[in-house]
C-alpha positions in Angstrom: 0.3 -0.1 -0.1 1.4 3.1 -1.3 0.4 5.2 1.8 1.4 4.1 5.3 -1.1 4.1 7.4 -0.5 5.9 10.8 -2.3 4.0 14.0 -1.6 0.8 12.5 2.3 1.7 11.7 2.1 2.5 14.9 1.2 -0.2 16.7 3.1 -2.6 14.3 6.5 -0.6 15.2 5.4 -0.8 19.1 4.9 -4.6 18.8 8.6 -5.0 17.2 10.0 -3.0 19.4 8.0 -5.1 22.6 8.9 -8.3 21.0 12.6 -6.9 20.9 12.7 -6.9 24.5 11.4 -10.2 25.2 8.1 -9.5 25.7 4.9 -10.6 23.8 1.9 -9.2 22.1 -0.7 -9.3 19.6 -0.8 -6.8 16.6 -3.5 -5.4 14.9 -5.3 -7.6 12.5 -4.2 -5.9 9.5 -0.9 -4.0 9.0 -2.5 -1.7 6.3 -4.9 -0.7 9.3 -3.8 1.5 12.0 -0.9 3.4 14.0 -0.4 5.7 16.9 1.2 8.7 19.3 1.3 12.2 20.8 3.7 14.1 18.6 4.1 17.7 19.5 2.6 16.9 22.9 3.7 18.0 26.8 3.7 16.1 30.1 -0.3 15.7 31.4 -1.0 14.7 35.0 -3.6 11.9 36.2 -5.0 14.5 38.7 -6.2 15.9 35.8 -7.1 13.3 33.3 -8.3 10.3 36.4 -9.8 7.9 33.9 -7.0 7.8 31.1 -5.4 4.2 30.9 -2.9 2.4 29.4 -3.1 -1.6 27.7 -0.3 -4.1 28.8 1.0 -7.3 28.1 1.4 -9.6 31.4 5.0 -8.6 30.7 4.5 -5.0 31.8 4.8 -3.9 28.1 2.6 -0.7 26.6 0.7 -1.8 23.9 -2.2 0.5 23.5 -4.1 3.5 25.6 -8.1 3.1 26.8 -10.5 5.2 29.0 -11.8 4.1 32.5 -16.0 4.7 31.9 -16.2 2.6 34.9 -15.4 1.1 37.7 -14.6 -1.9 35.9 -14.8 -1.1 32.1 -12.5 0.5 29.8 -13.1 1.7 26.2 -10.2 1.4 23.7 -9.9 0.7 20.1 -10.9 -2.8 18.1 -7.0 -3.2 16.5 -5.9 -2.9 20.0 -7.3 -6.2 21.3 -8.3 -8.0 18.5 -7.0 -11.7 18.5 -5.9 -10.8 22.3 -7.4 -12.8 24.9 -8.4 -11.6 28.5 -5.7 -13.4 30.4 -3.1 -12.1 28.4 -4.0 -8.4 28.9 -3.4 -6.0 31.3 -4.9 -2.7 32.1 -2.9 -0.1 34.0 -4.4 3.0 35.8 -3.4 5.6 37.6 0.6 5.7 36.6 2.0 8.7 34.4 5.5 7.2 34.6 5.8 3.9 32.7 8.8 3.0 35.0 7.2 3.4 38.3 5.0 1.2 40.4 2.3 3.6 41.1 -1.0 2.8 40.5 -3.3 -0.2 39.7 -2.3 -3.1 37.5 -5.8 -4.4 36.6 -6.7 -8.5 35.5 -8.9 -8.6 32.1 -11.9 -10.9 32.3 -13.4 -10.3 29.3 -12.5 -8.4 26.1 -15.2 -7.2 23.9 -14.8 -5.6 20.3 -17.7 -4.4 17.8 -18.8 -7.0 15.9 -18.7 -4.9 12.6 -15.1 -4.6 13.2 -13.0 -6.0 10.1 -10.0 -3.0 10.0 -9.5 0.2 11.3 -10.3 2.0 8.0 -13.2 0.5 7.5 -14.8 1.3 10.9 -16.5 0.3 13.9 -12.7 0.4 15.8 -13.8 0.5 19.4 -14.1 -1.9 22.0 -14.6 -2.9 26.0 -12.6 -4.0 28.3 -14.4 -5.9 31.4 -11.8 -5.6 34.7 -12.0 -8.4 37.4 -12.3 -5.5 40.0 -13.6 -2.4 40.0 -11.3 0.5 40.6 -12.5 3.9 42.3 -11.9 6.8 40.4 -13.8 9.4 37.9 -14.8 8.1 35.0 -15.7 9.7 31.3 -19.2 10.1 30.5 -19.3 8.7 26.7 -20.5 11.1 24.1 -24.2 10.9 22.8 -25.6 11.1 19.6 -27.0 14.8 20.6 -23.7 15.9 21.4 -23.4 17.1 17.3 -21.5 20.0 18.5 -18.3 18.4 20.2 -17.9 16.9 16.3 -18.1 20.5 15.1 -15.1 22.0 12.5 -12.8 23.6 15.3 -13.7 22.1 18.2 -10.4 22.0 20.7 -10.4 18.6 21.4 -7.6 16.6 23.9 -5.9 13.8 23.1 -3.0 12.1 25.4 -0.9 8.7 25.4 2.2 6.8 25.9 2.9 6.4 22.4 6.4 7.3 20.6 6.7 11.1 20.0 7.8 10.9 16.1 7.4 8.0 13.4 9.8 5.6 14.3 11.1 7.2 17.6 10.4 5.5 20.9 7.5 5.0 22.6 6.9 8.1 25.7 8.0 7.0 29.3 5.5 9.7 30.5 1.7 10.7 29.7 1.5 12.7 27.4 -1.3 15.3 25.7 -1.9 17.3 23.2 -4.4 19.7 21.6 -5.9 19.3 18.0 -8.8 20.7 16.2 -11.7 18.7 14.7 -11.1 19.0 11.3 -14.3 19.2 8.5 -15.8 16.0 6.4 -14.8 17.3 3.5 -10.7 17.6 5.2 -10.9 14.5 6.4 -11.9 13.1 3.2 -9.4 14.9 0.6 -6.9 12.9 3.0 -8.3 9.5 3.0 -10.5 7.8 0.5 -11.7 5.6 3.8 -13.0 8.7 5.9 -16.4 8.1 7.1 -18.1 10.5 8.9 -20.7 7.3 10.3 -18.1 6.3 12.1 -15.0 8.0 12.2 -13.9 11.8 13.1 -10.6 13.4 12.1 -8.3 15.4 14.1 -5.3 17.7 13.4 -3.9 21.2 12.3 -3.6 22.0 8.5 0.2 22.3 8.7 0.7 19.3 10.8 3.2 19.1 13.6 0.6 17.6 16.3 -0.8 14.7 16.4 -1.0 11.1 17.8 1.1 8.3 16.8 2.2 4.4 17.5 1.2 3.7 20.9 -1.4 5.5 21.6 -3.6 3.5 19.7 -7.1 3.5 21.9 -6.2 6.3 24.0 -9.2 9.3 24.8 -9.9 11.9 22.4 -11.8 14.4 24.8 -14.0 17.3 24.4 -16.7 18.8 26.3 -15.7 16.9 29.4 -16.6 13.9 27.3 -15.2 10.5 25.5 -15.8 11.7 21.6 -13.4 9.4 20.2 -10.7 6.7 20.5 -7.5 6.9 18.7 -7.7 4.8 15.5 -5.0 5.2 12.5 -4.1 7.8 10.3 -1.4 8.3 7.6 2.2 8.8 9.4 2.3 11.0 12.5 1.6 14.9 12.6 2.3 15.7 8.7 0.9 18.0 7.2 -2.5 17.5 5.8 -3.1 13.9 7.1 -4.9 14.5 10.2 -5.3 11.9 12.9 -8.3 9.8 12.6 -10.4 8.6 15.6 -13.0 6.4 16.2 -16.1 8.4 16.5 -17.9 7.6 19.8 -21.3 8.5 19.5 -22.7 6.1 17.0 -21.6 3.6 19.1 -23.3 5.3 22.1 -25.8 2.8 22.5 -24.2 -0.6 21.4 -21.0 0.9 24.0 -23.3 1.6 27.0 -25.0 -1.7 26.3 -21.4 -3.1 27.1 -20.9 -1.0 29.9 -23.7 -1.9 32.0 -23.4 -5.8 31.5 
């Protein structure tokens, strides 16, 4: 494929890095799919974002992000967990520094992947993890179908993650955040023929420079105090005229809420 799609490339690059140090993880379903990290970001604190988590292997290798939406439920991207078992997956909460032992490492009892998911570029890139024990925290509410204003062009959204800080770079030791504007559907369709506004939302500056990247997949895109997106895919990282593509949460509100309540 002539275009390297960012979020999958990000996930694949991270998988290779994890394997290189003797850890195991599962790559996304298709190598033409997805990739993710925060480029051009700044340090974030758990105090201001208590609902952000990362996904790790049983050996501790971080491979994706996620959002705590209930004591025992985490929303992430389907491409992060397709093919993984619950037993091989951990959720790490309240840990800004991946080299620390702070916070909680929670086991996962069940992984739900949207039944419509095939590849991130086809949409349905959402999943819900059920934890074996609840976490007492503030939780982030989901955007609803009525929250159309949160998806309006120019809306300032916050993206977070522990992924790489440039394409091909190492992942971040610390939790990072960045602010990116939601782009118009026209802008996103110009960049990506696969874009569908019924399941995706794009965000990024026209000149590039700020974006998510490898290892940020599944992490939160936040606006108006709600989860409006999950980092999904894109071309490269922080390239001009190629915004990041995120799973649009509002269209999945009912099916996600059903899983969160189960």
